[in-house]
N, C-alpha and C positions, 0 to 999 in steps of 0.2 A: 407271523402276522397275517391275518386273513387278507385276501386280495382286495376286498371292499375297503378295509381299513387302510391298506397301503394307498389306494386311490384317494381316499379321504385325506390322508396326510399330504399327498401331492397337491391336492386342491388347496389345503390350508397353507402349504408352503407358498403357493402362488398368491394367496390372500395376503400373506406377510410381505411378499415382494411388492404388490400393488400398493399396499398401505404405506410402505416407506417411500415409494415413488410419489404418491400423493402428498405425503408430508413435506418432502423436499420441494416439490413444485409449488404447493400452496404457500409454503413459507417464503419462497422467493417472490411469488406474486403479491403477498401481503407486504413485503419489504418495499415494493414499488408504491404502495399506498401509505403505509405508516412510516416508511424510512428504515434505515439500518441501525438506528440507535439501539442500545441494549434494552431499553425500556420496551421498544416496539417488538424486538425479536423475542424477548422473554414473554411478553404478553401473548403473542401468537402461539408460542410453545405451550404456555399454560392453558390456553383455550383448546388446543389440539389434544393435549394429554387429559384435560378435564373432560372433554367429550368421550374419550376412551373409558375413563373411570366411570362416568355417568352411565354409559351404555352397559358396562359390565354390571354395575350396581342394579340397574333396572331389570336386566335380564335375570340376575340372581333372584329377584323378587318374583319374577314371572315364570321361571323355568319349570316350576312344578305343573304348569298348565300346558306345556308344550308336549305334543304327542309325536310329531315327526320333525325332530331337530335339524336333520340334514336338509330337508326341504325348505325349512325356514332360513337356514344358512344360505342356501342357493338363492332364495328370494331376496335376502338382504344384500347379497352380492350384486344382483340385478338392479336393485334399488340404488345401491351405491354407484353403479355405473351410470345410471340415469342422472343422478344428482351431480356426479363428477363432470358430466358434459356441460352443466350449467354453472359450474363453480367460478369460472373466469368472469362471466357476466355478473355473478353475485358479488364477487370480490370488488369488481370495478364499481358496481352500484354502491357497495358499502363505502368505497372511497369517496364517492360524491357526497354521501350522507355525512361522512366524517369531516370533509372539508366544509360543508354547510354548517356543521355543529361547532367546530373550533376555529374556522377561518377568521382571519383578521385583516385589516388594511395593511399594516406593516408587519415585517418579520418578527417572530418571537422565538424564544428558546423553548426546547422541550423540557417538561418538568414531570415530577412523579405523579402529579395530579392527572396527567394524560394516561397513566397506566390503566386505571379502571375503564377509561373510554376505549383504549386499545383492546383490553380483555373482553369487554362487552361486545364490541364490534366484531372481533374475531370469533367469539363464542357464538354469536347470533348466526354467523355464516357457516361455521364448522360443526355446530352442535349435532345436526342430523347425520352427516356422513361419518363423523368420528364415533358417534354413539353406535351406529351400525357396525363399525369395525370392532368396537369394544364388546359388543354383544356376542360376537362369533365364538370366542373361547368357551364361555359357559354353555352355549348351544351345543357345540360339538362334544364337549366333555360329557354331556348327558348321553350321547350316542356311544361314546367310546368306553366309558366306565360302566362295567356290568357286574362288578363284584367288589368286595372290600380289598381284594388283592390287586385290583387294577386301578385303584385310586391314584397311587403315586406314578405308576408307569403311564397311565392314560394322560394325566395332567402333564407329566414330564415330557412325553413325546409330542403332545399337542403344542405345548409352549415352546419346546425346542424347534419343532418343525416351522412354526410361524415365525419365530425369531430368526432362524437361519434363512428363511425366505426374505425377511426384511434385510438381512445381512447382504444377500445377493442383490437386492433392490438398491442398496446404497451404492454398490459398485456400478451397476447398470445405469443408474441415474446420472452418476458423476462422469462416467467414461464413455457411455454410448448414447443413451436416450436423449439427454439434454444437449450434448454437443452435436449429435447428428440430426435430431428431429426438432429441437426447440421445446419450449415449455408446453404449448398447447398440443402439439402432435404427440408429445410423450404421454400426455393425458389420454389421448386416443388409444395409444398402445395399451395403457393400463386398463382402460375401459373395455377394450377387446378381451383382455385376460379375464376381467370380471364376468363378462358375458359368457366366455368359455367355461368358467367355473359353474355358472348358473346352469348351462345346458347339461354339463356332465353330472351335476348334482341331481337335476330333475330326472335325467335318463336312467342313471344307475341306482338312485336311491328312492324312486317314487313309491316303491312298495315297502320300504323299510320304515320301521318306527320303533321307538323305545316302548317299554311297557306302558300301560295306561297311565294317564296323568296322575301325579301324586297329589293326594288330598291334603298332605301336610302343609300348613300355612308357613310360608318362609319366615314370617315374623317370629314363629315359635321354635325355629331351629336352634338347637342348643349346640353352640360351638364348643368343642373341647378347647380349653386354654384360650379363652377369648382375648387375653392380653397379647396373644400372638399377632393380632391385628395391629396393635401399636408398634410391635417390633418390626413388622413388615413395612409400616409407615416409615420408621427410622431407617430401615434398609433402603427404601426408595430414596429418602433424602440423601443418604450417603452415596448411593450408586450414581445418581445424576449429578451430584456435586463433584464427584471424581471425574465424571465425563466432561463437565464444563471446565474444571481445573486443568485436566490433562490436555484437552483440546487447545486451550489457551497456551499451555506450556509448549506443546509439540509444534504449534504454529511457528515458533521461533526457529525450529529446525527444518520444518517442511514447507513453510510458507502458508499464506492464507487462501490458497486457491481452492476451487471446487474439488479438485483432484485430491488434495491433501485432506480436506474435510471428509470426502467420500471414503478414503482408506481408513481414517481414524474411526469413523462411524462403523465401518465394516468390521474392524478388529474388536471394537467394544461389543457389537451385537454378536459376533462370532463367539466371543467368550461366553456371553449370556446363553446363547443357543446350545453350545456344547456343555455348558455348566448345567443346563436343565436335564441333560441326559445323565450327568453325574448325580444330579439330585434325585432322580427316580431310582437310581441304584441305592442311594442312601436310605430311601424309604423302606428298603428290605432289612435294614439294620435293626438290631434288638433295641439299642438305646438311641432312639431318634433325637431326643433332646440333647444328648451329648454331641451327636453329629451336628445339630444346628448350632450349638455353642462353638464348636470347632470351626464351622463355616464363618461365623462372625469374627472370631479371632484371626482366621486365615485372611479374610478380607482386609482387616486392619494391618496384618503383617505384610501382605503382598504389596499393597499400595504404599505403605510406609517405606519398605525396602526400596521399591522403585523410585520413590521420591528422594531417598537418601543418596542414591547413586545417580540421580538425574544428570548432574554435571558431567558424568563420564560419557553420557550419550553424545556429547559434542565430538568425541574422538572417532565416532563411527563414520565410515565413508557414506555420505548421503548424496545420491545422484541429483544434480540440479536440473536435469532435463524433465521438468515437471510434466506429468501426464504420460510419460513413457513407461514401458514395462519395467525397466530398471528402477525407475523412481518408485513404482508401485511396490517392488520387492524391498527397496530401502525403507519405505514408509511402513510396510508390514513388519519389518524387523523391529523398528522402533515401537510399533504397537504391541508386538509380541513381548517386548521387554518391559512395557509399562502398563498398558491397558488390559491385555489378555489375562494375566494370572489372576488379578482381582475380579475381573468380569466373570471368569469361570466359576468362582465361588458365589458371586452374586446370583448368577443364573441358577445355581443349585438350591437356593433358598426357597423359591416359589413352590416347586413340587413337594419339597420336604415339609414346608409349612402347611400345605394343603392336607397332606397325609396326617400330620400331627393334630390338626384341628377337626378332622373328619371322624365321626363316630360310626356313621352308616353311609355306604357308598351312594345311596339314593340322594343324600344331602350334598355330595361332593360338588356337583355343578354350582349349586347356590353358594357353598362355602368358598369355592375357588373364585367365584365372581366377587365375593366380598373382599377376599384377600387381594385379588388383583386391583380392585378399586382403591383399597387402602394403600397398597404399594405404589400405584400410579399417582395417587394424591401426594404421597411422600416425594415422588419423583418431581412433581410440579414444584413443591415447596423447596426441594433441593436445588433445582435449576434457578429459582428466583433468589433463594438465600445465598447461593454461591455467587451468582452474577451481580447481585446488588449490594450484598453486605460483606460476606466473608472475604472475598478476594480484595475488594477495594478498601476494607477497613483493617484487615489483618495481614494481607499479603499471602504469598503462596505457602511459605513455611508454616505459619500459624494456622492457615486453612487446612493443610495436611495434618497438622497436629490435632485440630478439632475433629476432623472427620475420623481419624484413627481412634480417638477417645470415644466418639459416638459408637463406632463398631464394637469396641471393647466393652462399653457400657451395655450395649444390646446383648452381647454374649454373657456378661456378668448377670444381667437381669434374668436371662433364660436359665442360667445355672442356679440362680436363687429360687426361681419359681418352680423349677423341676427338682429341687432338693438334691442337687449334685453335691459332691464331696466338698468339704471345707477347704481342702487344698486348692481345688480348682477355683473357687471363689476368691481365695486369698491371693492366688497368682494373678488373676485378672485384676483385682483391686490394686495390687502392687504395680502392675503394668500401667494402669490408668494414672496413678500418682507419679510414676517415673516420667511418663509422657508429658504430664502437666508442667514439670520443672526442667525437662531435658532441653538443652539449647539446640535449636534446629536452624541451620543456615539457609538463606535464600539461594536458589540455584543460579548464582550470578553468571556463571559461564554459559548457561542456557539462555538467560535473559539478555545477555549482550552478544549472543550469536546471531549472525545474519543468515537467513535462508538463501541469500543470493551468493553464498559461497565463502564468506568470511567466517572462519571457524570461531574466533573470538575477537571482538573488537576491544583490545586491551587498552584501558585508560581509566582515569579516576572517574567515578560515577558521582556527578554533582546533584543529580535528581533521579529518583526512582519512585514511580507510583503505578499501582495496578488500577487502571481505570475500568469503566464498565464495558468498554469495547476493545481496549488495547492496553498493553503494558508500555508505559512511556518512560524512556530513559534519556537523560542528558549526560553525554560523555564529554569530559574535558580533555581534548586531544589536539595536539599540534596547534595550540593557541586559538582554538575555537571550540564552541560548545555544539556537539553533534547531537541532533535530535533523532531518536529512534522510536518507532512504534512497532511492537512485536518483533523487534530485531531489525526491521527494515529501515534504511536511512531515509529520513524525510527532508531535512535541510540542516543548516548550521547557523548558529549565531556567530557573526564575525567579531573578532576582537576589535576594540576601538582603534587600534593602530593599523589595521589591515586595509587593503585596497578593496573598494566595493566591486571592482571588476572581477574579482575571484568568483563571485556568484552573480555574474552579469545576467543570467537567465531570469532570476527572480526579479531583477529590476526591470528588465525588458517587458515582463508580463504586465507591469503597471504603466510603463512609459509608452510602449508602442500603441495601445489603443487610444490613449489620450493624444498622442501625436497625430493619429488619424482623425480624431474628433476633439479638437482643442476646446470646444465649448462644453465638454463633459462636466457635469455637476454632481451626479450621483453614481457611485460605483459599488459593485458587489464583488467580494473576493470569496471564493469557495475553498476553504482550507486555510488555516492560519499558518501551519508549518512553523518555521522559526521567526516569522514576522517580517522577513525581508521584503516580500512583495507589498505588504501593508506599509512598511517604512518608505518604499519607493514611490507611493502614490503622489503625483504632483500636487503642489500646494494650491493649485487653481481649482482642484476638485472640492466641492462643498461638503459632501457627506460620503463616508465609507462604511458599508456594512460588511461584516465578516461572519461567515457561518463555519463553525468548527464542530466536527462530529464527536471528538473525544475531549471531554472537559479537562482531563489531565494535561493535554497539550497546552491549554491556556495556562494552567498552573505552572507548567515547566517554563513557559515564557516569563511568567511573573517572577519566578525564582531567580532569573538572571537579569532582571530589569536594571539593577545598579551597576552591572558589569559592562553592559553594552554601550555603544557610542550614543545611541538615543533609544528610548523605550517607545516602540510603536504603539503599545497598549495605552500610553498616556496621551495619544493624539486626541484632541477634543472633538475631531470629526468622526471618531470611531463609534460604531454601534455593533457590539459583539454579541453573537447568538450561538448558544450551544444547541446544535440541532443537526439533523440530516439535511443536506442541501435540497434534495427533491421535496422532502416534507415541508421545509421552510418556504420554498417557492410555491408549491402547490397550495398551501394553506394561507397565502397572503396575496394581496393585489398590488404590492409595491412595484413601482417601475424604476428602471435604471437606464443610464446612458451607456454604461460599460459593465459587463459581467466577465469576471476572470475566474477560470476553473483550473485549479492546480493540484488535483489529486496525484499522488506520486506513483502508486502501483496499481495499474488498471485491472488487475485480476482479483483484488481483495473485495470483501463484501461491501465496505463503505464506499469504495471508489468505482466499482464496475458498473453500477447503475447510472453513472454520470457520462457514459460514452454511447448512449443509445439514441435512436431517432426521437423517441418520445421525450427524453430529457432535453434534447436540443430544441424540440418544439415548445416545451415548457419555458425554456430560457427565452426563446424568440417572443413568446407571448408576454414576457416581463420586461422586454426591451422597448425603449422609446423608438420612434419611427426610424431614426438614423443610428440606433444603438449598435454597439459592437460587442461581440462575444469572442473571447480569447481562450483557447484550450492549449494546455501544455502536455507534451508527452516526451519521454526519453527515447532516443534511437535504440536503446538497448531492449526496449519492450515491443518493438514492431518489426515485421518483415514487410516485403512488398505487398503481400495480400492484405495485411492489417492496415498498412498505410493507405492503400487505395480504398479499403472499406471505410476507414474513418473519414476520408475526404468525401466519399460518396454519400455517407450519412449526413455530413454537414451540408453538402450541396442539396440534399433533399429538403432541407428546411430553410436554407438561406440562399439568397440570389447571388451573393458575392462571397467567395471563400478564397483566401490567400494563404500560402505556406511560407513561413520564415524559418531560417536556420541561423540564429544569432551568432555572428563571428565565425560561422562555418564550423561550429563545434557540435557537441553530442545531444543537444536538445532541440526540439521542434516546437514552433508556435503556429497554431492555426487561428487565423483571424477571419471572422465571419460577420456579415451584415446584410441587410436588405437594400442598402444604399452603397454606391461605389466607395471603395476603400483607398483610392489613390492618394498617396501622400506626395504633395508637390514639393519642389525645391523651395518655393517661397514659404510654404507651411513649415518646413523644417527650419529655415533660417529665422522665422519669427517665433519659434518655440521659446517659451520661458524656461525650458529645462536644458538648454544647450550645454551649460557647464557640467551638468551631471551626465549628459550623453557623451561628452568628451572623456569623462572618467570611466565610462563604460566601453570606450574604444571606438566611438563613432564621432567623427569630426566633421562629416559632411553628409549631404543628402545622398551622394553617390555611394558612400560607404554603407549607409543604411539600406539602400536599395540592393546592394550586392548580397545582403542577407536574405532578400526575398527570392525564394526558389521557384515559386509558381504564382502567377497572377490568377485572377478569377477565371478567365476562360481556359487557361492551362490546367487549373485544378479540376475543372469540370471535365475536360477532355481526358486527363490522366485517370480519373476515377470512373469514367463512363463504363457502365456494365458491372461494376464491382458489387459485391454482396453488401447489403445494408445491415448495420448492427441495430437490432431492435430489442425491446424488452422480452419478446418471445424467443428470440435467438440472439443472445448477446455475444457477438463474435469476439469482442475484446476480452470479455471475461473467460471465454473458452480457449482462445488461441494464444493470448499474450503470455501466460505462464509457460507455454510450450516453446516459445521462440527465444527465451532469454539466453539459452546457450547457443543459439544459432540465429541471432537477430541480424538486422541489416547493417553490414559494415559501412563506415563512412565512405570508403572507396566505391563500394557498390552503389551507395546512395548518390554519389556524384555522377556515376555513369548512368544511373536511372533517369536523371534529369538533364543530361547533357544536351539533348535536342531542344529542351524548353528553356535553357539557360539564356542569360542576357547575350545579345549579339553585340560584340564590341564595336562592330562597324556602325551601329546605330548611334553611338556617342560621337561627340567631337573628338578629334585626335588627342587633345590634351586630356580629356576625360578617359579615353581609352587607355592611355598609358598610366593614368592615375589608378584606374581599376586594376590594371596588371600589377602595378606596384603594391596595391593594397592586398591582393590575393597572394602575392609573394610573401608579404608580412604575415599573413594568416597561415602560411604553409600549405596552401591548397594547390599542389602541383597537378594532380589529376584533373581537377575541375578547370584550372587555368589552361592546361594543355588542350582540353577539349574545346574551350572557348576560342583559343588561338587558331586551332585547326579549321574552324568555321569562318575565319576572317577572309574577306575578299581583297582588301587593300594589301598587296604583296609587301610593300615597303614597311608598312606599319606592322604587318604580320611578322616580318623578319626581325624587326626591332623588339617586338614583344617576346618572340621566341628566344632571342639572345638574352634578354633580361631574366627570363625564367631559367634558362640553362645556366646562367651565371651563378644563381643561388642553388639550384637543385641538381644540376647534371655535371657540367665540366666548366669550372670557373675560368681556366686559362684560355680555352678555345673560345668561350663566349666573350671574354674580354678582348681577344684579338678581333673578333667580328665587330664588336662595338667600336673599337678604335678605328677600324677600317671605314666604318659608316660615318665617322666624324667629318670627313671631307666630301662625302657624296650624298648623304641622305637628307631628305627634307626635314627629318626629325633629328638632325645631328645634335641640336642643343639639348634635347631631352636625353639622348644617349649619353652626352657629356655630363649632364647633371646626375644621371644615374651612376655613372662611374665615379663622379666626384663624391656622391653620398656614400658609396661603398669603399672607395680608396682615395681619401682626400690628398694623400701625399702624391698620388699620380697626377693630380691637377696642378702641381707645382713643377713636375718634371717632364711631362709629355708636351712638347712644343705645340702640337696640333690642338690638344685639349686646352692648353693655356690660352692660345689665340682665340679659340671658340668661346671660352668663358669671358674673355675681355669684351666680347661683343654684346653681352647681356648684363645690364646694371645689377639686377637682383642676384644673379649667380655670382658676379664679382664681389658683391657685398658679403654674401655668405662665406665665400672662400677667404676673403680678406680678414673677416672676423675669426674664422677658424685658425688662420695663420697667427693672429694676435693671441689667441687662446693658447696656441702651441708654444708661443714665446712667453707665456704666463703674464701677458699684459692684460689682466682682467679688467682693469678700470677703463681701458681703451674700447672694450666691447660695449660697455654700458650705454654710451651715447647712441649706439645703433640699435638699441633694444626695440624701440618702437617700430622701426623699419622691418626688423626681423619678425616682429609679431604680426606684421601685415601679410606675410606669406600665406597664401591659401592653404587650408588644411589638406586638400587633396594634391598638393604640389609635391613633386619628387623630393624636393629639398626641405620639406616641412619638418621632418624629424631632426635633420641636421641643424636647422635653425633653432629648434626648440632646445636641443642639447646645448647649443651656445648660450641661450638665455638661462638655462639651468646653471651652467658652470660659473658664469660671472656672479650670479646670485650666491652660489655656494661659497665662493671666495670672499664675498662681501661680509659674511658672517652677521649680517643684520637680520633681526628676527622676522620682520615682514617679508623681506626678500627670500629668506630661507623657506618660509611657509609657501610663497608663490612657487619656488623651485620644487618643493615637495609635490604640489598639485600638478605641475608640469610633468614631473617624473612618473607620477601615478597614471597620468594620461597616456604617456608613451608605453608604459608597461601593460596597459589594458589591452593593447593590440598585439603585443609580441613579448615573448620571454627573452630577457637579456640579462646575462650575468653582470655586464658592465653597468647597466641601469640600476640593478639591485645594489651594486656597490655604491653607486651615487646616492641611492635612497638611504643606505646605511650611514654614509657620511653626513647626510642632512639630519638624520636622527641623532647622531652624535653632537652635531653643532647645536641643534635645538634642545638637546638633553631630553628628548621625548622618549620616555621609557617604553611606551606602548608601541610606537613605530619601530623602535630598536628591537624589541622582542619579535615583532611580526617579521622583520627582515631576516632575523636569524632562522626562523622556521622556513622562510622562503629559500634560504641557502640550503637548509637540510633537504627540502623537497627536490631541489635541483640536483643535489648530490645523489639522492636516491634514484633519480631518473637517469642521470647522465654520467655518474661516476664521480671520482674525487674532484674537488674544486681546484682551480688553478692557484698558483702561489699568491696572486694579488687578492683573490677572493678569500683565501685562507688568512691572509694578513688582516683583511677587513673584519673577518669573523672574530679573530683574536682580539681586535680592538673593541669590538662590541661586547665581548665577554668581560674584558677588563673594566669597561665602563659600567657594566651591570654589577660586577662585584664591588666596584667603588660605591655605587648607589646603595647596594646592600649594606656595606659597612657604615654608611651614613644614615642607616635606620629606615631604609625603604622596604616596607613589607611587600610591596609589589615586586621589587627586584628579588627579594628572598624567595618568594613563591615561584616566580618565573624561572629562576635558576634551578630550583628543585625540579620543576616540570621539564625544563630543557635537558637537564641531566638524565632524567628518566626517559625522555623521548629519544635522545641521541643514543642512549644505551640500547634501546629496543630496536634501533635501526641497524 
């Protein structure tokens, strides 16, 4: 290859690289305006590809007038660079026009009527730069193609070079440019490359020209085999449909991060680029039509075989360290097995089709432009068809069938038009018929695979739908309906007999902001999930708006409406919108008292844009003056850097930001407002939701406050100087998928906030010991130890340390210390009450403890009723129930008194009393796991003959056995009683019992 041609190929390689970088960045910028709905994404893609097709088509009509194609190419690169510098402003301006055009007072759902507006808006902004890109291939082909023999090789090398450049651009954009430079600065890098191309083109090719302009009018060019344009259109439909389908499928294995998308795009483009080289080799063949037919059959075969064996991909070791080199290799392996083989053959079609259609090499640039335009138009139609129709209407299996038949039909048509042998046509026709009737299974193992490391989430599938932005599955597992989107766990619909505290975080999301602002009237929830947060909205709220990105999530919830305890979608206060949250907020003026944001996975396309400063500013503008914003995130998805970044970003838009860790478990709630967020003890005590708060494990203001890890001043201090997450540099989107395998452990989290934690000396002594007792129940040894170490009151410090050591370190030594303190400590009574709660028998045998207890009427009351209960004098406890019920919730003996109240009710066997006892038991279980309390819940279920609670308890026993080993003899006896009762109900015609036994048998077998 001449040196000049090698240089030109290098420049065109760089053009492909910058073109892909622009596509990725502009698509992300448009998603901030139009949202992340499939309608918006597809519209932007259609506008981008449409510009490429238009540019190629127009240049094909004008190429005969061009004398110095390389100079024009260099000028186009310079013009592209100049326009690219202004694109961010143009996109933003287009967003304002879009909001002005479709904006409403109240939120609305996105609909198909918006698609033309999206396409026109994106096309108006993208038309010039994308047309310039599309015009470059026919321009350079005029320079490279100098004879009939160089038609295939010239087009093939140009197409391959440009595509391989785009291939590298996909990796650079995902793994280097956007993570390190952000969107706008990545554009500057691409602009610099365009300018570099311009200078080299001008310097080295200023004296070069093709032969004199061709006088042949392009309208009169006679394409050989004009029908080939239609075949290339179909090829474009098939190729982009496969890309959409496989990108959706592989996201179940690789996750929906920018890194996964970058690798998948890289492998697809790599196949097309290498395939173009294969294609120019085929142009030398004698029977080019047979070669083209074989390509179409090969495309059908490669993708169909890949799909047939898709479920086997779940057996491959896929590294979960997203963004790492090992992950890249894992993803490339998947791409090589699925996308690459078919893409190789797709890439070979373009140079071969150009050679077939070209009679005279002088017409090759115009002909290649037309073929490119038809193929690109087909790609647009394929992306839209697959995204909006095929997958959602037919599913993955039938979509694969349809695409395979299309490729075979294209091959059959070529065979027919080129008068190939009857055997060839008969075989192809037979294959089409066979595929039409052949049963093809959905790849359920892939669809139920979680990219977070669960190979296959085995369970009955109660709901499966391929939506326009996600595949939604509802699994029936362990007595709950687990909602998955693209394999990622979203939430669960709890069984009617289950405890609400098992998913306390979803309830806190609604309860906490209303506790801070009791006057709340209008609330917005971003993300429907399984509807638990919606279900938890206090009844004092007048109106609730919910925005859900994927419509099939709504349908999944509707499918289980009759199964759940109550259907949140039937709430008359509900206004449900199918839309992207940013799009919905941006294009309406509706104001709220509370906005709750609960996207589950912060790296995915629909969620990542909800963690930036610009989004928080948008939320702030839609809140009333004292409005509250609540953001959820899992500890699994953050490290210290991300935690500080998220707090800093919130503090940049809100004056008051607090951090909560409900019940010291694995989820974090960020509460933000421009007014102070202080929740006073009086506010808590006057709340109309106290009964539900108790079922969530919070019995007092103190217990609620122990879940607050940072107040407003502490959060500002902790996040001071941290990197802000912005639309231009989305830290959460870039970093969160990388930290999943090395996220912030709970122990490290506790150490991180040790200096900012509550100072126990600031409480009254009784509250201090209540706080110690509460953290002991939550199992928070590391956090509690750090708090005790900072105490100044030595006597209180010693007592607190002994209480902690009794549970976590050395029971006997701590007990001896506590017993010694009974005669000398100012807090002897509390020490005695603690020992009494832990070892009631000791309270009857230790003389010092007995004497101490007799000095306090309340403690004596509890001990006396415990003694009566031990003697099975249940009726004697009942008269003292009111006094036992008056023991404060943060008292050391509260749980013991509650258990007394539960047990006499259990023995009474009266329905109303049993229902009260069940509520009391659920309250205690919400704060701590106890096998004994679960046995009590089981006995209550048996007495009430409540099948739903009965089944729920059996699954709780299974969960404890999985975590802690075999159950003790008492729990096993209770479990057998539950099974016998369930079998009895089955024999008496209970369909619920029959189905529950089947699922229990299946579940216990799998354990």
